[in-house]
N, C-alpha and C positions, 0 to 999 in steps of 0.2 A: 643308754638303756631307756632313759625317760622318753626319748624320741621314738624308740621302737614300741614302747607301751602305748603311746598316744596313737601310733599308726595301727596297732592291734585293736584298740577300742574303736577307732574310726571304721575299721573294716567290719567289725561286728555291727556297728550302728547302720552301716550301709546294707549289710546282708539281711538284717531283721526289720529294717524300716519298711512300713507299708506304702508310704508315699515316695515320690521322686526325690532324690537328694537335692540339696540346695546348691546354688551356683558356687563354685570354688572348690568343691570336693571331687565328684566324678565328672566325666564327660563320656558321651555316647559315640561309639563308632558305627560303621555300616553294618557290622555283624551283630549288633545289639549287646555288646560287651561293655562293661563299665570299668574304667581304669581309675581307681582312686589315686590321687596324687597329693602328696604332702611333703613339701620340701623337695629333696632330691631322691627320696625313697619311693620306688614304684613297686606296688604290691601285685599280687597275682590277680588277673582279671576275674571279675565276678559276673556271672550271667544274670541279665535283667529279664525276669519272666514277663514284665509288663510291656516289653517292646514287641510290636507287631508290624513287620514290614508292609503287610497288605493294608493295614489301617493307615500307616503313614502315607502310602501311595494314594490311598483313597482320599485322605485329607488334602493331599497335594493336588489331586485331580479336581476335587471340589473347589479348592481355592482358584485353580486355573479357570474352571467353569464360571465361578463367580466373577472373576476379573473379566472374562470374555463377555459375560452378560452385561457387566457394567459398561464395558467399551461399546458393545452393540447398542445399549440403551442410550448412551451419550451420543453416539452417531445418529441414532434414530431421532433423538430430540433435536439435534442440529438440523437434520433434513426437514423435520416437521416445522422447525422455526423458519427455515428458508422457504418452504412451501407456503406457510402462513403469510410471510411478508409478500411473496409473489401474488397470492390471492388478494391480499389487502390492496396492493397496487392496482391489480386488475379491477377490483371493485371500485376503487376511487376513480379510475379512468372511465369506467362505464357510467358512474354517477355523474361525472363532469360532462361526458358526451351527452347524456340524457338531458342534463340541465341546459346545455348549449342549444340542443335541438328544440327543447321546450321554449326557451327564450326566443329563438328565431321564429318559431311558430306563433308565439304570442304577439310578437311585433307585427308579423304579417296579418294576423287577425285584427289587430288594433288599427292598422293602416286601412284594411278593407272596411272596417266599421266606419272610420272617418270618411272614406270615399263615398260609402253608401249614404251617410248622413248629409254630406255636401251635395250629392246628386239629388237627394230628396228635397233639400232646400232650394236648389236651382230649379227643379221642376215646379215647386210651389211658387217661386218668384216669377217664372215664365208664365204660369197660369194667371197670376195677378196682372201681369203686363198685358196679356192678351185680353183679359176682361176690361181693363182700363181703355185699351185701344178701341174695343168694340163700343164702349160707352161714349168715347170721344167722337167716333164716327157717327153714332146715332144723334148726338147733340148737334154736330155740324149739319147733318142732313135735315134735322128739325129746323135749324136756323135758315137754311136755304128754302125749305118748303114754306116756312112761315113768313118769308119776306114779301111785302106788298110792292110789286114793281111800279104800279101807278103812283104810289106814294113816293117812291124813290125818284121817279121822273119829275113829279111836282116839286119835291124839295130841291131837286137839282136845278130846276128852272127858277125857283123863287130865291133860294139861298145862294146859289152859285151863279145866277144870272145866265143860265144856259137857255137856249131856245132851239126850236126845231129848224133844221136847215132848209133853205129854199131849194127850189129845183135846180137853180144854177150853182148852188153851193155843194151839191153832191158830187163827189169825186169817186169815180170807179177805180178800183184797184184789184190787182190779182188776188185771188183767194190764197191765203197762206195754208200751208199743209197742216198746221196745228193751231190750236186756240188755247188761250190761257185765261182762267178766271180766278182771281185772287179773292177768296172769301174771308180771310183772316190770317193772323200769324199762326205758325205751327206751334201748337201747344198740346202736350199730352195730359194736361190737367182737366178735370171734369168741370169745374166752375168756370164760367165765362164772364169776364168783367164787362161793365158797360162800355169801356173804352174799346175793347175788342169788338163788341157788337157795332159800335159807331163806325169803326174802321172797316168792318165787313160791309156795312151799308154804303160807305163812301166808295169802296172798291166796286160794288155792284153798280153804283151810279156812273162811275167812270166807264165801266164796261158797256152799259147801255147807251151812254152818251157818244160812244164811238161808232154806233150803228149808222 
């Protein structure tokens, strides 16, 4: 009897309760009926007015949509991450290529600048060499023009003991195709030493003594 009284009060509590029953008392079937269970006694099913199959289906659909949106969002993030990595790799490749081309272009420009500088230095050196050669030629020409042949002949006769040949001492010979006059050592310097001047006079004396 006590057990039946407890079941009766449980049924009233479930019938007049405004909220949903706690876990352990009723359970809900597909038709929206509540089956209070207490021990081995099963009471008459009580209709639950709060049960709405459309609302339950709507909640289920909303949950499915939410899960679908979460899956799509996760897939989109994965694709976006892959695209971002690909773009980063392409950007790095472009930057490296630009850096290599810039480096090669800089090396070429540097080498061209070096070549232009060396060419300018060579041209300046060549101009200085030409100027020195012209000055040397002018000095040699001045030495030749300033030479006193009579003085050379006199010094040759006095210092070297030379004399004019007699008529029977003249020997005729065939004229050579070329003639050579040594006026001094080959020197590209501007200054002429006294030794070089004396040597030039001696060579001139030898030249005229062979007449």
